[in-house]
SELO-18483 format. One record per residue: x, y, z of N, C-alpha, C, CB in turn. Coordinates in steps of 0.1 Angstrom, whole numbers, always signed. Glycine has a CB too. Layout:
<mises>
     nxx     nyy     nzz    caxx    cayy    cazz     cxx     cyy     czz    cbxx    cbyy    cbzz
       X       Y       Z       X       Y       Z       X       Y       Z       X       Y       Z
...
</mises>
This chain:
<mises>
     nxx     nyy     nzz    caxx    cayy    cazz     cxx     cyy     czz    cbxx    cbyy    cbzz
   -1085    +205     +79   -1079    +194     +71   -1064    +192     +75   -1080    +196     +56
   -1061    +179     +78   -1047    +176     +83   -1038    +173     +71   -1047    +165     +93
   -1026    +176     +72   -1016    +173     +61   -1014    +158     +61   -1003    +180     +63
   -1013    +152     +49   -1010    +138     +48    -995    +136     +44   -1019    +131     +37
    -988    +130     +54    -974    +128     +51    -971    +120     +38    -967    +121     +63
    -980    +111     +36    -978    +102     +24    -979    +110     +11    -987     +90     +24
    -990    +119     +11    -993    +127      -1    -981    +137      -3   -1006    +134      +0
    -976    +143      +8    -966    +153      +7    -953    +147      +1    -963    +159     +20
    -951    +134      +4    -939    +127      -1    -941    +123     -16    -937    +114      +7
    -953    +124     -21    -955    +121     -35    -949    +132     -44    -970    +119     -38
    -949    +129     -57    -944    +139     -67    -955    +150     -69    -941    +132     -80
    -951    +160     -77    -960    +171     -80    -972    +167     -86    -952    +181     -88
    -972    +157     -96    -983    +153    -103    -994    +147     -93    -979    +142    -114
    -989    +139     -84    -998    +132     -74   -1005    +143     -66    -991    +122     -65
    -997    +153     -62   -1003    +164     -53   -1013    +173     -61    -991    +173     -47
   -1010    +175     -74   -1019    +182     -82   -1032    +174     -84   -1013    +185     -96
   -1031    +161     -85   -1043    +153     -87   -1051    +154     -74   -1039    +138     -90
   -1044    +155     -62   -1051    +156     -50   -1059    +169     -49   -1042    +154     -38
   -1053    +180     -54   -1059    +193     -54   -1072    +192     -62   -1049    +204     -59
   -1071    +186     -74   -1082    +185     -83   -1094    +178     -76   -1078    +179     -96
   -1090    +167     -69   -1100    +159     -63   -1107    +166     -51   -1093    +146     -57
   -1099    +174     -44   -1105    +181     -32   -1110    +195     -34   -1095    +180     -21
   -1108    +200     -46   -1111    +214     -48   -1125    +219     -46   -1107    +218     -62
   -1135    +209     -46   -1149    +213     -44   -1152    +213     -29   -1158    +203     -51
   -1143    +207     -21   -1146    +206      -6   -1138    +217      +1   -1142    +192      -1
   -1126    +221      -4   -1117    +230      +3   -1113    +241      -7   -1105    +223      +9
   -1109    +252      -2   -1105    +263     -11   -1092    +260     -18   -1104    +277      -3
   -1091    +264     -30   -1079    +260     -38   -1066    +266     -32   -1081    +265     -53
   -1067    +279     -28   -1054    +285     -22   -1050    +277     -10   -1057    +299     -18
   -1059    +272      -2   -1056    +264     +10   -1049    +251      +6   -1068    +261     +19
   -1055    +245      -4   -1049    +232      -9   -1035    +234     -15   -1058    +226     -20
   -1033    +245     -22   -1020    +248     -27   -1010    +250     -16   -1020    +261     -36
   -1014    +257      -6   -1004    +259      +6   -1001    +246     +13   -1011    +270     +15
   -1011    +239     +16   -1009    +226     +24   -1001    +216     +16   -1023    +220     +28
   -1004    +215      +3    -997    +205      -5    -985    +210     -12   -1007    +199     -16
    -982    +223      -9    -969    +229     -14    -968    +228     -30    -957    +222      -8
    -978    +233     -36    -979    +233     -51    -982    +247     -55    -989    +223     -57
    -974    +253     -64    -977    +267     -69    -989    +267     -77    -965    +273     -76
    -996    +278     -78   -1008    +279     -86   -1005    +277    -101   -1015    +292     -84
    -994    +283    -105    -990    +282    -119    -986    +268    -123    -977    +292    -122
    -980    +261    -113    -976    +247    -115    -989    +238    -116    -967    +242    -104
    -999    +241    -108   -1011    +234    -108   -1018    +235    -122   -1020    +238     -97
   -1019    +248    -127   -1026    +250    -139   -1018    +245    -151   -1029    +265    -141
   -1005    +245    -150    -997    +238    -160   -1000    +224    -161    -982    +241    -158
   -1002    +217    -149   -1005    +203    -149   -1019    +200    -155   -1004    +198    -134
   -1028    +209    -152   -1042    +207    -157   -1042    +208    -172   -1051    +218    -151
   -1034    +217    -178   -1034    +219    -192   -1024    +210    -200   -1031    +233    -195
   -1018    +201    -193   -1007    +192    -199   -1013    +184    -210   -1001    +183    -189
   -1005    +180    -220   -1009    +171    -230   -1009    +157    -225   -1000    +173    -243
   -1018    +148    -229   -1018    +134    -225   -1006    +127    -230   -1031    +127    -229
   -1000    +118    -223    -989    +110    -228    -992    +104    -242    -985     +99    -218
    -981    +101    -249    -983     +95    -262    -991     +82    -262    -969     +92    -269
    -988     +73    -252    -995     +61    -251   -1010     +63    -248    -989     +52    -240
   -1013     +74    -241   -1027     +77    -238   -1034     +81    -251   -1029     +88    -228
   -1027     +89    -259   -1033     +93    -272   -1035     +80    -281   -1024    +103    -279
   -1026     +71    -281   -1027     +59    -289   -1038     +51    -284   -1014     +51    -288
   -1040     +49    -271   -1051     +42    -265   -1064     +48    -269   -1050     +41    -250
   -1065     +61    -269   -1078     +68    -273   -1081     +66    -287   -1077     +83    -269
   -1070     +66    -296   -1072     +63    -310   -1077     +49    -313   -1059     +66    -318
   -1072     +40    -306   -1076     +26    -307   -1090     +23    -302   -1066     +16    -300
   -1093     +30    -291   -1107     +29    -286   -1117     +34    -296   -1108     +36    -272
   -1114     +45    -301   -1123     +51    -311   -1124     +42    -324   -1118     +65    -316
   -1113     +36    -328   -1113     +27    -339   -1121     +15    -337   -1099     +23    -343
   -1120      +9    -325   -1128      -3    -321   -1143      +0    -320   -1123      -9    -308
   -1146     +12    -315   -1160     +15    -314   -1166     +17    -328   -1162     +29    -307
   -1158     +23    -337   -1163     +24    -351   -1164     +11    -358   -1153     +33    -359
   -1154      +2    -356   -1155     -11    -362   -1167     -19    -357   -1142     -19    -360
   -1169     -18    -344   -1181     -25    -338   -1194     -20    -344   -1181     -22    -322
   -1195      -7    -347   -1207      -2    -353   -1207      -6    -368   -1207     +13    -352
   -1196      -6    -375   -1196     -10    -389   -1200     -25    -391   -1182      -8    -395
   -1196     -33    -381   -1200     -47    -383   -1213     -51    -376   -1188     -56    -376
   -1221     -41    -373   -1235     -42    -368   -1235     -49    -354   -1243     -51    -377
   -1224     -47    -347   -1222     -52    -333   -1224     -67    -332   -1233     -45    -325
   -1220     -74    -342   -1222     -89    -342   -1208     -96    -343   -1230     -93    -354
   -1197     -89    -343   -1184     -96    -346   -1176     -97    -333   -1176     -89    -356
   -1168    -108    -333   -1159    -111    -322   -1145    -104    -324   -1157    -125    -319
   -1135    -108    -316   -1122    -101    -316   -1115    -103    -330   -1113    -107    -306
   -1115    -115    -336   -1108    -117    -348   -1114    -109    -360   -1108    -132    -351
   -1127    -109    -361   -1133    -101    -372   -1132     -86    -370   -1148    -105    -373
   -1132     -82    -357   -1130     -68    -355   -1115     -64    -359   -1132     -64    -340
   -1106     -73    -355   -1092     -70    -359   -1090     -69    -374   -1083     -81    -353
   -1097     -78    -381   -1097     -78    -396   -1103     -65    -401   -1104     -90    -402
   -1114     -61    -396   -1120     -49    -401   -1111     -37    -398   -1134     -47    -394
   -1105     -36    -386   -1096     -25    -383   -1084     -25    -393   -1091     -26    -369
   -1079     -37    -396   -1068     -38    -405   -1071     -32    -419   -1063     -52    -406
   -1084     -36    -423   -1088     -31    -436   -1090     -16    -436   -1102     -38    -440
   -1091     -10    -425   -1093      +5    -424   -1080     +12    -419   -1104      +8    -415
   -1069      +4    -420   -1056     +10    -417   -1052     +11    -403   -1056     +24    -423
   -1059      +4    -394   -1055      +3    -380   -1049     -10    -377   -1068      +6    -371
   -1036     -10    -373   -1029     -22    -370   -1029     -24    -355   -1014     -21    -375
   -1034     -35    -351   -1036     -38    -336   -1036     -54    -335   -1049     -32    -331
   -1030     -58    -324   -1030     -73    -321   -1043     -77    -315   -1019     -76    -311
   -1046     -90    -316   -1058     -96    -311   -1060     -95    -296   -1059    -111    -315
   -1048     -96    -289   -1049     -95    -274   -1053     -81    -270   -1035     -98    -268
   -1048     -71    -278   -1052     -57    -274   -1066     -54    -278   -1043     -47    -281
   -1071     -60    -289   -1085     -58    -292   -1094     -63    -281   -1089     -65    -306
   -1090     -75    -276   -1098     -82    -265   -1098     -73    -253   -1093     -96    -262
   -1086     -68    -249   -1084     -60    -237   -1093     -47    -238   -1070     -56    -235
   -1092     -40    -249   -1099     -27    -251   -1114     -30    -251   -1095     -20    -263
   -1119     -41    -258   -1133     -44    -258   -1138     -46    -244   -1136     -56    -267
   -1130     -53    -236   -1134     -56    -222   -1135     -43    -214   -1125     -66    -215
   -1125     -34    -216   -1125     -21    -209   -1137     -13    -213   -1112     -14    -213
   -1141     -13    -226   -1152      -5    -230   -1166     -11    -228   -1150      -1    -245
   -1165     -24    -224   -1178     -31    -222   -1185     -35    -235   -1187     -23    -214
   -1177     -36    -246   -1183     -39    -259   -1185     -54    -261   -1174     -34    -271
   -1198     -58    -263   -1201     -72    -265   -1209     -74    -278   -1210     -77    -253
   -1208     -87    -283   -1215     -90    -295   -1230     -90    -292   -1211    -104    -301
   -1238     -85    -302   -1252     -86    -301   -1257    -100    -304   -1259     -76    -311
   -1265    -106    -296   -1270    -120    -298   -1280    -120    -309   -1276    -126    -285
   -1277    -128    -319   -1287    -129    -330   -1298    -139    -327   -1280    -133    -343
   -1309    -137    -333   -1320    -146    -332   -1321    -157    -342   -1333    -138    -332
   -1310    -157    -351   -1310    -166    -362   -1311    -181    -357   -1298    -164    -371
   -1319    -189    -364   -1320    -203    -360   -1308    -210    -365   -1332    -209    -367
   -1302    -218    -356   -1291    -227    -359   -1295    -241    -360   -1280    -225    -348
   -1290    -248    -370   -1294    -262    -372   -1285    -270    -363   -1291    -266    -387
   -1292    -280    -356   -1284    -290    -348   -1285    -303    -356   -1290    -291    -334
   -1291    -313    -350   -1291    -326    -356   -1303    -327    -366   -1293    -337    -346
   -1301    -335    -377   -1310    -337    -387   -1316    -351    -387   -1304    -334    -401
   -1328    -352    -382   -1334    -366    -381   -1341    -370    -394   -1345    -366    -370
   -1342    -361    -403   -1348    -365    -416   -1337    -368    -427   -1358    -354    -421
   -1332    -379    -426   -1321    -383    -435   -1324    -397    -440   -1307    -382    -428
   -1316    -401    -450   -1318    -414    -456   -1308    -425    -451   -1317    -413    -471
   -1300    -422    -441   -1291    -431    -435   -1298    -442    -427   -1280    -424    -427
   -1291    -453    -424   -1297    -463    -416   -1300    -458    -402   -1288    -476    -415
   -1311    -462    -396   -1315    -457    -383   -1317    -469    -373   -1329    -449    -384
   -1311    -468    -361   -1312    -478    -351   -1326    -478    -345   -1301    -477    -340
   -1329    -490    -340   -1342    -491    -333   -1343    -483    -321   -1346    -506    -330
   -1355    -478    -317   -1357    -470    -305   -1359    -480    -293   -1369    -460    -306
   -1348    -484    -286   -1349    -494    -276   -1356    -489    -263   -1335    -499    -272
   -1356    -476    -261   -1362    -471    -249   -1377    -468    -250   -1355    -458    -245
   -1381    -464    -262   -1395    -461    -264   -1401    -451    -254   -1404    -474    -264
   -1393    -441    -251   -1396    -430    -242   -1396    -434    -227   -1409    -424    -246
   -1391    -446    -224   -1391    -450    -210   -1376    -448    -205   -1395    -465    -209
   -1373    -437    -200   -1360    -433    -196   -1358    -437    -181   -1357    -418    -198
   -1357    -450    -178   -1356    -455    -165   -1346    -466    -164   -1369    -460    -159
   -1338    -466    -154   -1328    -477    -152   -1325    -478    -137   -1315    -474    -160
   -1318    -489    -133   -1316    -492    -119   -1301    -490    -115   -1321    -505    -115
   -1293    -487    -124   -1278    -486    -121   -1271    -477    -131   -1272    -500    -121
   -1260    -472    -127   -1252    -463    -137   -1247    -471    -149   -1240    -457    -129
   -1244    -463    -159   -1238    -469    -172   -1246    -480    -178   -1224    -474    -169
   -1259    -478    -177   -1268    -488    -184   -1275    -480    -196   -1279    -493    -174
   -1278    -468    -194   -1284    -459    -204   -1277    -446    -205   -1300    -458    -202
   -1272    -443    -216   -1266    -429    -219   -1275    -423    -230   -1251    -430    -223
   -1278    -410    -228   -1285    -402    -238   -1275    -392    -243   -1298    -396    -233
   -1277    -388    -256   -1268    -379    -262   -1275    -369    -271   -1257    -386    -270
   -1270    -357    -272   -1276    -347    -281   -1265    -337    -284   -1288    -340    -274
   -1268    -328    -294   -1259    -318    -298   -1266    -304    -297   -1254    -320    -313
   -1259    -295    -291   -1265    -281    -290   -1255    -271    -295   -1269    -278    -275
   -1258    -259    -294   -1248    -248    -299   -1247    -237    -289   -1252    -243    -313
   -1236    -230    -289   -1233    -220    -280   -1228    -208    -288   -1223    -224    -269
   -1233    -196    -285   -1228    -183    -291   -1216    -178    -283   -1240    -173    -292
   -1205    -176    -290   -1193    -171    -284   -1189    -158    -292   -1182    -181    -284
   -1179    -151    -287   -1174    -139    -293   -1168    -142    -307   -1163    -133    -285
   -1164    -155    -309   -1158    -159    -322   -1168    -166    -331   -1146    -167    -320
   -1181    -166    -327   -1190    -173    -336   -1197    -185    -328   -1184    -178    -348
   -1204    -193    -336   -1211    -205    -330   -1202    -216    -327   -1222    -209    -339
   -1204    -223    -316   -1197    -235    -312   -1206    -246    -309   -1187    -231    -300
   -1204    -258    -315   -1212    -269    -313   -1207    -278    -301   -1213    -278    -325
   -1216    -282    -293   -1213    -290    -281   -1221    -303    -282   -1216    -283    -268
   -1214    -315    -282   -1220    -328    -281   -1218    -333    -267   -1214    -338    -292
   -1228    -339    -261   -1226    -344    -248   -1233    -358    -246   -1232    -335    -238
   -1228    -365    -236   -1234    -378    -232   -1238    -378    -217   -1225    -390    -235
   -1250    -381    -214   -1255    -381    -200   -1259    -394    -195   -1266    -370    -199
   -1256    -398    -183   -1260    -410    -177   -1274    -408    -171   -1250    -415    -166
   -1284    -416    -176   -1297    -414    -171   -1299    -417    -156   -1307    -423    -179
   -1292    -426    -151   -1293    -430    -137   -1287    -419    -127   -1286    -443    -134
   -1275    -414    -130   -1269    -405    -121   -1271    -390    -125   -1254    -407    -121
   -1275    -388    -138   -1276    -374    -142   -1263    -367    -146   -1284    -366    -132
   -1252    -375    -145   -1239    -370    -148   -1236    -369    -163   -1228    -378    -141
   -1229    -358    -167   -1224    -357    -180   -1211    -365    -181   -1222    -342    -184
   -1212    -376    -187   -1200    -386    -187   -1190    -383    -198   -1205    -400    -188
   -1194    -375    -208   -1185    -372    -219   -1190    -360    -227   -1183    -384    -228
   -1181    -352    -233   -1185    -341    -241   -1174    -338    -250   -1189    -329    -232
   -1177    -330    -261   -1167    -325    -271   -1173    -313    -277   -1164    -336    -281
   -1164    -304    -281   -1168    -291    -288   -1161    -290    -301   -1166    -279    -279
   -1167    -283    -310   -1161    -280    -323   -1169    -269    -330   -1160    -293    -332
   -1163    -263    -340   -1170    -252    -347   -1179    -258    -358   -1159    -242    -354
   -1178    -271    -360   -1186    -278    -370   -1193    -290    -364   -1177    -283    -382
   -1205    -292    -369   -1213    -303    -363   -1211    -316    -372   -1228    -299    -363
   -1203    -325    -368   -1200    -337    -375   -1201    -349    -367   -1186    -336    -381
   -1201    -361    -374   -1201    -374    -366   -1189    -375    -358   -1203    -386    -376
   -1177    -369    -362   -1165    -370    -354   -1167    -363    -340   -1153    -364    -361
   -1175    -353    -340   -1178    -345    -328   -1185    -355    -318   -1187    -333    -331
   -1195    -362    -323   -1202    -372    -314   -1193    -383    -310   -1214    -377    -322
   -1185    -388    -319   -1175    -399    -316   -1166    -395    -305   -1168    -403    -329
   -1161    -383    -305   -1151    -378    -295   -1158    -378    -281   -1146    -364    -298
   -1171    -373    -281   -1178    -372    -268   -1180    -386    -263   -1191    -365    -270
   -1184    -396    -272   -1186    -410    -267   -1173    -416    -263   -1193    -418    -279
   -1163    -413    -270   -1150    -419    -266   -1145    -415    -252   -1139    -416    -277
   -1147    -402    -250   -1144    -397    -236   -1152    -403    -225   -1146    -381    -236
   -1165    -405    -228   -1174    -412    -219   -1170    -426    -216   -1188    -411    -223
   -1166    -433    -227   -1162    -447    -225   -1149    -449    -217   -1161    -454    -239
   -1140    -440    -220   -1127    -440    -213   -1129    -437    -199   -1117    -430    -220
   -1138    -427    -196   -1140    -423    -182   -1147    -433    -174   -1147    -410    -182
   -1157    -440    -180   -1166    -448    -172   -1165    -463    -174   -1180    -445    -175
   -1159    -467    -186   -1157    -481    -189   -1169    -490    -187   -1145    -487    -182
   -1180    -487    -194   -1193    -494    -191   -1192    -509    -196   -1204    -487    -199
   -1200    -517    -189   -1200    -531    -193   -1209    -533    -205   -1206    -539    -181
   -1208    -545    -211   -1216    -548    -223   -1231    -547    -220   -1213    -563    -228
   -1239    -542    -229   -1253    -540    -227   -1257    -526    -226   -1257    -548    -216
   -1248    -516    -226   -1251    -502    -225   -1260    -498    -237   -1238    -494    -224
   -1270    -490    -234   -1279    -485    -244   -1275    -470    -247   -1294    -486    -240
   -1273    -467    -259   -1269    -454    -263   -1281    -448    -271   -1256    -453    -272
   -1287    -437    -265   -1300    -431    -271   -1297    -417    -276   -1311    -432    -260
   -1302    -414    -288   -1301    -401    -293   -1314    -398    -301   -1288    -399    -302
   -1314    -386    -307   -1326    -383    -316   -1324    -389    -330   -1327    -368    -317
   -1314    -397    -331   -1311    -405    -344   -1309    -396    -356   -1323    -414    -347
   -1302    -384    -353   -1298    -375    -363   -1287    -382    -372   -1293    -362    -358
   -1283    -375    -383   -1274    -381    -392   -1260    -383    -386   -1273    -373    -405
   -1257    -374    -376   -1244    -375    -369   -1242    -388    -361   -1241    -363    -360
   -1254    -394    -357   -1254    -406    -349   -1254    -419    -357   -1265    -405    -339
</mises>
């Protein structure tokens, strides 16, 4: 084994770490001699106490694991932070997110049914101009729209979108934590501003109450 000039220029801690890494391949006395580290110094390094920040990180990791289990593995960063606070652990939302990512902690996806649009309502309903014939010969003649939902770390998020039947392009969209007619209006407004369709455009949806 050749001496590494770079390693020898490192501090004692770095050289001790190198001994620990190579001890299964080379004899420990040989490593001590080559890396110029005393045996007593090496074992003192092995038995050192972790830095204060490492102890704090370990405490927070344990706390987040416990909170994740308490909340049945279904909560995002904000709810975990709230649960930790209720159990006497003070931590910022950014650090919760960072530690969750480090530990690979993710929300369990629920199978619960989420309501989207409601077609069974007593509001006025527009005529079905397409009658299931989704065909056109040019862009911005027929737009279809729907609302779906997305599971995120912070809960459910509703997404309204408008699609051009001819091009297949999503011409407008909007997101919100609530499913309202304003959500649909924002998506339509973005589409109109972006494409400026001519008069005669047909807007098709499932005729839910939001439309």
